[in-house]
Structures are given as structure tokens and as C-alpha cells.
OpenMM code with the backbone's topology and positions (N, CA, C; nanometers):
from openmm import Vec3, app, unit

residues = "UNK UNK UNK UNK UNK UNK UNK UNK UNK UNK UNK UNK UNK UNK UNK UNK UNK UNK UNK UNK UNK UNK UNK UNK UNK UNK UNK UNK UNK UNK UNK UNK UNK UNK UNK UNK UNK UNK UNK UNK UNK UNK UNK UNK UNK UNK UNK UNK UNK UNK UNK UNK UNK UNK UNK UNK UNK UNK UNK UNK UNK UNK UNK UNK UNK UNK UNK UNK UNK UNK UNK UNK UNK UNK UNK UNK UNK UNK UNK UNK UNK UNK UNK UNK UNK UNK UNK UNK UNK UNK UNK UNK UNK UNK UNK UNK UNK UNK UNK UNK UNK UNK UNK UNK UNK UNK UNK UNK UNK UNK UNK".split()
positions = [
    Vec3(9.6001, 10.9825, 10.7731),
    Vec3(9.6058, 10.8342, 10.7612),
    Vec3(9.7329, 10.8869, 10.7224),
    Vec3(9.7975, 10.7552, 10.6698),
    Vec3(9.8768, 10.7165, 10.5775),
    Vec3(9.8255, 10.7159, 10.4381),
    Vec3(9.8878, 10.6998, 10.3443),
    Vec3(9.8954, 10.6458, 10.1984),
    Vec3(9.9916, 10.6181, 10.1604),
    Vec3(9.9834, 10.5393, 10.0507),
    Vec3(10.1316, 10.4139, 9.9993),
    Vec3(10.0543, 10.4012, 9.8525),
    Vec3(10.1493, 10.5171, 9.8167),
    Vec3(10.1317, 10.5845, 9.6306),
    Vec3(10.2919, 10.6313, 9.6743),
    Vec3(10.2312, 10.6824, 9.5610),
    Vec3(10.3803, 10.7647, 9.4642),
    Vec3(10.4639, 10.8387, 9.5232),
    Vec3(10.4139, 10.9289, 9.6149),
    Vec3(10.4563, 11.0306, 9.7198),
    Vec3(10.5197, 10.9096, 9.8016),
    Vec3(10.4809, 10.8641, 9.8244),
    Vec3(10.5819, 10.6864, 9.9824),
    Vec3(10.6493, 10.6524, 9.9231),
    Vec3(10.6884, 10.6451, 9.7675),
    Vec3(10.7393, 10.5740, 9.7146),
    Vec3(10.8448, 10.6896, 9.7239),
    Vec3(10.8308, 10.7948, 9.7070),
    Vec3(10.9294, 10.8978, 9.6362),
    Vec3(11.0045, 10.9278, 9.7823),
    Vec3(10.9677, 10.8625, 9.8844),
    Vec3(10.9975, 10.9412, 9.9804),
    Vec3(11.0915, 10.8792, 10.0902),
    Vec3(11.1368, 10.7712, 9.9933),
    Vec3(11.1901, 10.6686, 10.0773),
    Vec3(11.2787, 10.5766, 9.9519),
    Vec3(11.2799, 10.6715, 9.8467),
    Vec3(11.3980, 10.6911, 9.7303),
    Vec3(11.3938, 10.5370, 9.6066),
    Vec3(11.1817, 10.5292, 9.6001),
    Vec3(11.2389, 10.4511, 9.4825),
    Vec3(11.1023, 10.4629, 9.3921),
    Vec3(11.1564, 10.6375, 9.3742),
    Vec3(11.0756, 10.7013, 9.2606),
    Vec3(11.1234, 10.7247, 9.1256),
    Vec3(11.2461, 10.5488, 9.1244),
    Vec3(11.2559, 10.6166, 9.0140),
    Vec3(11.1810, 10.4506, 8.9215),
    Vec3(11.1759, 10.4189, 9.0174),
    Vec3(11.1245, 10.1964, 9.0282),
    Vec3(11.0505, 10.2303, 8.8107),
    Vec3(10.9958, 10.1662, 8.7546),
    Vec3(10.9496, 10.1014, 8.6316),
    Vec3(10.7830, 10.1265, 8.7541),
    Vec3(10.6869, 10.1440, 8.6233),
    Vec3(10.5471, 10.1736, 8.7312),
    Vec3(10.5135, 9.9974, 8.7364),
    Vec3(10.5195, 9.8954, 8.6494),
    Vec3(10.4932, 9.7428, 8.6875),
    Vec3(10.5663, 9.7651, 8.8913),
    Vec3(10.7129, 9.7778, 8.8615),
    Vec3(10.7549, 9.7353, 8.9714),
    Vec3(10.7403, 9.8475, 9.1235),
    Vec3(10.6764, 9.9707, 9.0987),
    Vec3(10.6139, 10.0288, 9.1541),
    Vec3(10.4607, 9.9265, 9.2650),
    Vec3(10.3559, 9.8965, 9.1569),
    Vec3(10.2714, 9.8589, 9.1210),
    Vec3(10.3354, 9.7391, 9.2549),
    Vec3(10.4003, 9.6356, 9.2364),
    Vec3(10.4604, 9.5465, 9.3102),
    Vec3(10.4874, 9.5609, 9.4173),
    Vec3(10.5871, 9.6461, 9.4298),
    Vec3(10.6106, 9.7163, 9.5506),
    Vec3(10.5610, 9.7653, 9.6289),
    Vec3(10.4665, 9.8270, 9.6636),
    Vec3(10.3113, 9.9060, 9.6892),
    Vec3(10.2416, 9.7811, 9.7478),
    Vec3(10.2358, 9.6732, 9.6875),
    Vec3(10.1251, 9.5826, 9.7536),
    Vec3(10.1500, 9.5067, 9.7623),
    Vec3(10.3778, 9.4883, 9.8220),
    Vec3(10.4686, 9.4149, 9.8486),
    Vec3(10.4032, 9.5288, 10.0498),
    Vec3(10.4452, 9.6107, 10.0321),
    Vec3(10.3729, 9.6809, 10.1549),
    Vec3(10.3243, 9.6921, 10.2502),
    Vec3(10.2299, 9.7592, 10.1270),
    Vec3(10.0916, 9.6883, 10.1441),
    Vec3(10.1218, 9.5669, 10.3209),
    Vec3(10.0591, 9.5027, 10.2261),
    Vec3(10.0919, 9.3206, 10.2627),
    Vec3(10.1819, 9.3213, 10.4213),
    Vec3(10.2976, 9.3780, 10.3725),
    Vec3(10.3636, 9.3531, 10.5208),
    Vec3(10.3295, 9.3753, 10.6299),
    Vec3(10.2818, 9.5115, 10.5427),
    Vec3(10.2086, 9.5969, 10.6740),
    Vec3(10.1204, 9.6069, 10.7645),
    Vec3(10.0098, 9.5520, 10.7273),
    Vec3(9.8948, 9.4812, 10.7152),
    Vec3(9.8917, 9.3817, 10.8714),
    Vec3(9.9935, 9.2637, 10.8174),
    Vec3(10.0919, 9.1164, 10.8528),
    Vec3(10.1464, 9.2166, 10.9411),
    Vec3(10.2572, 9.2772, 11.0092),
    Vec3(10.3033, 9.4004, 11.0891),
    Vec3(10.2183, 9.4162, 11.2366),
    Vec3(10.1164, 9.4905, 11.1493),
    Vec3(9.9898, 9.5667, 11.2235),
    Vec3(9.8723, 9.4464, 11.2794),
    Vec3(9.8598, 9.3787, 11.2174),
    Vec3(9.7839, 9.2388, 11.3243),
    Vec3(9.8764, 9.1626, 11.3767),
    Vec3(9.9834, 9.1659, 11.4204),
    Vec3(10.0105, 9.1140, 11.4803),
    Vec3(10.0938, 9.1910, 11.5852),
    Vec3(10.0992, 9.2680, 11.6295),
    Vec3(10.0798, 9.3495, 11.7069),
    Vec3(9.9910, 9.3849, 11.7708),
    Vec3(9.8426, 9.3948, 11.7012),
    Vec3(9.6794, 9.4006, 11.7926),
    Vec3(9.7009, 9.2786, 11.8103),
    Vec3(9.7067, 9.1140, 11.7503),
    Vec3(9.6652, 9.0319, 11.8561),
    Vec3(9.7656, 8.9678, 11.9705),
    Vec3(9.8589, 9.0383, 12.0143),
    Vec3(9.9213, 8.9722, 12.0840),
    Vec3(9.8375, 9.0980, 12.2571),
    Vec3(9.7905, 9.2374, 12.1757),
    Vec3(9.7548, 9.2307, 12.2670),
    Vec3(9.5335, 9.2496, 12.2502),
    Vec3(9.5517, 9.1447, 12.1691),
    Vec3(9.3562, 9.0675, 12.2036),
    Vec3(9.3564, 8.9572, 12.3211),
    Vec3(9.2196, 8.9449, 12.3750),
    Vec3(9.2132, 8.8162, 12.4613),
    Vec3(9.1813, 8.7184, 12.3337),
    Vec3(9.1642, 8.6339, 12.3509),
    Vec3(9.1478, 8.4233, 12.2878),
    Vec3(9.0236, 8.5410, 12.1547),
    Vec3(8.9183, 8.5660, 12.2880),
    Vec3(8.7585, 8.5867, 12.2534),
    Vec3(8.7475, 8.7294, 12.1462),
    Vec3(8.8039, 8.7721, 12.1616),
    Vec3(8.8519, 8.9576, 12.0814),
    Vec3(8.9284, 8.8780, 11.9267),
    Vec3(9.0427, 8.7498, 11.8963),
    Vec3(9.1100, 8.7588, 11.8086),
    Vec3(9.0205, 8.6994, 11.7196),
    Vec3(8.9455, 8.6020, 11.8189),
    Vec3(8.7640, 8.5372, 11.7161),
    Vec3(8.7061, 8.5919, 11.6587),
    Vec3(8.6656, 8.6814, 11.7278),
    Vec3(8.5751, 8.7861, 11.6609),
    Vec3(8.6694, 8.8804, 11.5626),
    Vec3(8.7381, 8.9663, 11.5161),
    Vec3(8.8248, 8.9271, 11.4567),
    Vec3(8.8463, 8.8652, 11.4062),
    Vec3(8.9572, 8.8347, 11.3742),
    Vec3(8.9604, 8.6932, 11.2640),
    Vec3(8.8515, 8.6089, 11.2226),
    Vec3(8.6694, 8.6349, 11.2797),
    Vec3(8.5146, 8.6154, 11.1954),
    Vec3(8.5517, 8.7390, 11.0379),
    Vec3(8.5784, 8.8619, 11.1339),
    Vec3(8.5279, 8.9453, 11.0486),
    Vec3(8.6493, 8.9301, 10.9264),
    Vec3(8.7871, 8.9380, 10.9453),
    Vec3(8.9048, 8.8863, 10.8150),
    Vec3(8.8210, 8.7807, 10.7286),
    Vec3(8.8373, 8.6890, 10.7773),
    Vec3(8.7796, 8.5696, 10.7286),
    Vec3(8.6513, 8.5750, 10.6343),
    Vec3(8.5678, 8.6532, 10.6827),
    Vec3(8.4357, 8.6531, 10.6234),
    Vec3(8.4807, 8.7946, 10.3925),
    Vec3(8.5488, 8.8602, 10.4857),
    Vec3(8.6450, 8.9711, 10.4033),
    Vec3(8.5550, 9.0545, 10.3973),
    Vec3(8.5196, 9.0644, 10.5120),
    Vec3(8.4709, 9.1827, 10.5721),
    Vec3(8.5071, 9.3519, 10.6326),
    Vec3(8.5869, 9.3955, 10.5199),
    Vec3(8.6242, 9.4783, 10.5987),
    Vec3(8.6195, 9.5741, 10.6230),
    Vec3(8.5094, 9.6990, 10.6688),
    Vec3(8.4281, 9.7379, 10.6850),
    Vec3(8.4146, 9.6670, 10.8354),
    Vec3(8.3247, 9.5621, 10.9133),
    Vec3(8.3066, 9.5225, 10.9809),
    Vec3(8.4400, 9.4804, 11.1012),
    Vec3(8.4466, 9.4537, 10.9882),
    Vec3(8.6466, 9.4661, 11.1376),
    Vec3(8.7523, 9.6085, 11.1610),
    Vec3(8.6831, 9.7190, 11.0303),
    Vec3(8.7048, 9.7639, 11.1172),
    Vec3(8.6625, 9.9067, 11.2396),
    Vec3(8.5387, 9.8579, 11.1877),
    Vec3(8.4425, 9.9025, 11.2939),
    Vec3(8.4793, 9.8603, 11.4736),
    Vec3(8.4857, 9.7393, 11.4038),
    Vec3(8.5382, 9.6830, 11.5284),
    Vec3(8.6560, 9.7453, 11.6156),
    Vec3(8.7722, 9.7360, 11.5431),
    Vec3(8.8773, 9.7414, 11.5559),
    Vec3(8.8713, 9.8906, 11.5973),
    Vec3(8.7986, 9.9758, 11.6034),
    Vec3(8.7882, 10.1366, 11.6526),
    Vec3(8.7123, 10.1389, 11.7548),
    Vec3(8.6034, 10.0039, 11.7628),
    Vec3(8.5082, 10.0238, 11.8926),
    Vec3(8.6288, 9.9536, 12.0295),
    Vec3(8.7258, 9.8548, 11.9434),
    Vec3(8.7799, 9.8208, 12.0746),
    Vec3(8.9474, 9.8711, 12.0347),
    Vec3(8.9644, 9.8651, 12.0123),
    Vec3(9.0762, 9.9006, 11.9860),
    Vec3(9.1171, 10.0510, 11.8940),
    Vec3(9.0312, 10.1568, 11.9685),
    Vec3(9.0802, 10.2709, 11.9553),
    Vec3(9.1360, 10.3694, 11.9181),
    Vec3(9.2729, 10.3539, 11.9854),
    Vec3(9.4535, 10.3820, 11.9227),
    Vec3(9.5062, 10.2795, 11.8200),
    Vec3(9.4344, 10.2378, 11.7609),
    Vec3(9.5017, 10.0928, 11.6802),
    Vec3(9.5945, 10.2048, 11.5496),
    Vec3(9.4829, 10.3844, 11.4951),
    Vec3(9.6052, 10.4174, 11.4341),
    Vec3(9.6956, 10.4239, 11.4985),
    Vec3(9.6989, 10.4319, 11.6237),
    Vec3(9.8480, 10.5075, 11.6677),
    Vec3(9.9708, 10.3850, 11.5970),
    Vec3(9.9070, 10.1770, 11.5869),
    Vec3(10.0042, 10.1032, 11.5941),
    Vec3(10.0870, 10.1258, 11.4247),
    Vec3(9.8910, 10.1614, 11.3954),
    Vec3(9.9909, 10.1833, 11.2450),
    Vec3(10.0518, 10.2857, 11.2500),
    Vec3(9.9975, 10.4159, 11.2701),
    Vec3(10.1330, 10.5582, 11.2731),
    Vec3(10.2246, 10.4387, 11.2385),
    Vec3(10.3035, 10.4066, 11.3704),
    Vec3(10.4277, 10.3050, 11.4320),
    Vec3(10.4861, 10.2955, 11.3139),
    Vec3(10.4224, 10.1236, 11.2481),
    Vec3(10.4808, 10.0839, 11.1472),
    Vec3(10.5036, 10.1144, 11.0873),
    Vec3(10.4209, 10.2108, 11.0226),
    Vec3(10.4922, 10.2789, 10.9256),
    Vec3(10.5685, 10.3183, 10.8839),
    Vec3(10.6195, 10.3888, 10.9499),
    Vec3(10.7442, 10.4647, 11.0192),
    Vec3(10.8347, 10.3193, 10.9374),
    Vec3(10.8275, 10.2815, 11.0755),
    Vec3(10.9247, 10.1861, 11.0644),
    Vec3(10.9621, 10.1073, 10.9869),
    Vec3(10.7953, 10.0912, 10.8722),
    Vec3(10.9029, 9.9993, 10.7669),
    Vec3(10.9640, 10.1445, 10.6753),
    Vec3(10.8647, 10.2949, 10.6598),
    Vec3(10.9757, 10.3977, 10.5392),
    Vec3(11.1400, 10.3377, 10.5886),
    Vec3(11.1152, 10.3782, 10.7314),
    Vec3(11.3010, 10.3781, 10.7317),
    Vec3(11.3648, 10.2257, 10.7235),
    Vec3(11.2892, 10.0917, 10.7122),
    Vec3(11.3847, 9.9751, 10.6151),
    Vec3(11.4016, 10.0448, 10.5132),
    Vec3(11.2716, 10.0827, 10.4885),
    Vec3(11.2737, 10.0649, 10.2945),
    Vec3(11.3381, 10.1788, 10.1889),
    Vec3(11.3796, 10.2668, 10.2304),
    Vec3(11.4431, 10.4301, 10.2478),
    Vec3(11.6306, 10.3589, 10.2860),
    Vec3(11.6621, 10.2192, 10.3805),
    Vec3(11.7642, 10.2462, 10.4175),
    Vec3(11.8257, 10.1276, 10.3230),
    Vec3(11.6725, 10.0054, 10.2418),
    Vec3(11.7241, 9.9297, 10.1525),
    Vec3(11.6651, 9.9831, 9.9886),
    Vec3(11.7026, 10.1022, 9.9558),
    Vec3(11.5981, 10.1616, 9.8608),
    Vec3(11.7176, 10.1424, 9.7683),
    Vec3(11.8912, 10.1687, 9.8444),
    Vec3(11.9261, 10.1684, 9.6965),
    Vec3(11.9952, 10.0182, 9.6589),
    Vec3(12.0057, 9.9163, 9.6824),
    Vec3(12.0139, 9.7785, 9.7267),
    Vec3(11.8932, 9.7381, 9.6444),
    Vec3(11.8291, 9.7800, 9.6847),
    Vec3(11.6287, 9.7592, 9.5192),
    Vec3(11.6892, 9.7779, 9.4152),
    Vec3(11.7655, 9.9464, 9.3567),
    Vec3(11.7291, 9.9829, 9.2436),
    Vec3(11.8610, 9.8901, 9.2170),
    Vec3(11.9993, 9.8648, 9.2914),
    Vec3(12.0976, 9.7724, 9.1791),
    Vec3(11.9841, 9.6569, 9.1542),
    Vec3(12.0044, 9.5951, 9.2655),
    Vec3(11.9203, 9.4456, 9.2329),
    Vec3(11.8556, 9.4777, 9.1301),
    Vec3(11.6796, 9.5618, 9.0964),
    Vec3(11.6628, 9.5445, 8.9997),
    Vec3(11.7074, 9.6225, 8.8544),
    Vec3(11.8071, 9.6629, 8.8623),
    Vec3(11.9337, 9.7163, 8.7492),
    Vec3(11.9804, 9.6159, 8.6615),
    Vec3(11.9906, 9.4705, 8.7801),
    Vec3(12.0515, 9.3748, 8.7191),
    Vec3(12.0006, 9.2953, 8.6679),
    Vec3(11.8540, 9.3012, 8.6373),
    Vec3(11.7636, 9.1972, 8.6555),
    Vec3(11.7462, 9.2452, 8.5391),
    Vec3(11.6873, 9.3813, 8.4467),
    Vec3(11.6746, 9.3921, 8.3989),
    Vec3(11.7714, 9.4074, 8.2705),
    Vec3(11.9055, 9.4103, 8.3128),
    Vec3(12.0492, 9.3224, 8.2883),
    Vec3(11.9851, 9.2599, 8.2010),
    Vec3(12.0000, 9.1420, 8.3102),
    Vec3(11.9967, 8.9894, 8.2788),
    Vec3(11.8710, 8.9994, 8.2095),
    Vec3(11.7993, 9.0465, 8.1982),
    Vec3(11.6887, 8.9691, 8.0584),
    Vec3(11.6837, 9.0113, 7.9705),
    Vec3(11.7647, 9.1021, 7.9717),
    Vec3(11.8312, 9.1650, 7.7909),
    Vec3(11.9586, 9.0971, 7.7154),
    Vec3(11.9834, 9.0717, 7.7955),
    Vec3(12.1430, 8.9469, 7.7801),
    Vec3(12.1173, 8.8246, 7.7194),
] * unit.nanometer
topology = app.Topology()
chain = topology.addChain("A")
for resn in residues:
    res = topology.addResidue(resn, chain)
    for name in ("N", "CA", "C"):
        topology.addAtom(name, app.Element.getBySymbol(name[0]), res)
């Protein structure tokens, strides 16, 4: 399985970010990944499946949601892996611009 951590940031070229920025970007990446995977899976669900799955999400019952996915979509991990790879590529391409924007922002705050 994948991990969104310091190594992930190093792999995409963002290891030099300050700790606060690393935490923010990891949170953003996680939320984006969750949304993309959810949308792809939802595209393949029947209405009743979608309602059942959303019920677990609304209750914030992650264990039940995961168990439901493993039962109804045993290949969901493949979807996660595909989406994380897409995100990795996108972030790697955007990393230089992200670092430039952060430097500008930091310089503006100091001025």
C-alpha cells in the first residue's frame, strides 16, 4: 500500500518544504486522492451500492466503509494505486512552480 509521508514528498521533489507546508500539502494530497478514488468507484456503483457506501461515510465509520469496499470492490486498491500514480506525476511536474510560489509568498510576508 502507499504512504503519504516524507518519502512521498521526496519522490515528487517537495522534500525542501518547511514542515508546516509539508503537513498542509500532504493533507491536500490525501483529500484529492480520496475524492478522485471515490468518484471513480462511484462511477461503477449501482444506486443502492452508492447509498450503502455513503451511509458508512456519513457515519464516519471508516472500518465499515473499508470492509464494504473489500467485499464489493475487491480491486479498489488498484484504483487507489492508479490514482496515486497520476497524482505523483502531476505533483512532480508542478513541484518547481510550487516551490517558487512558496518562496515568493515567504518573501512577501517578510517584506
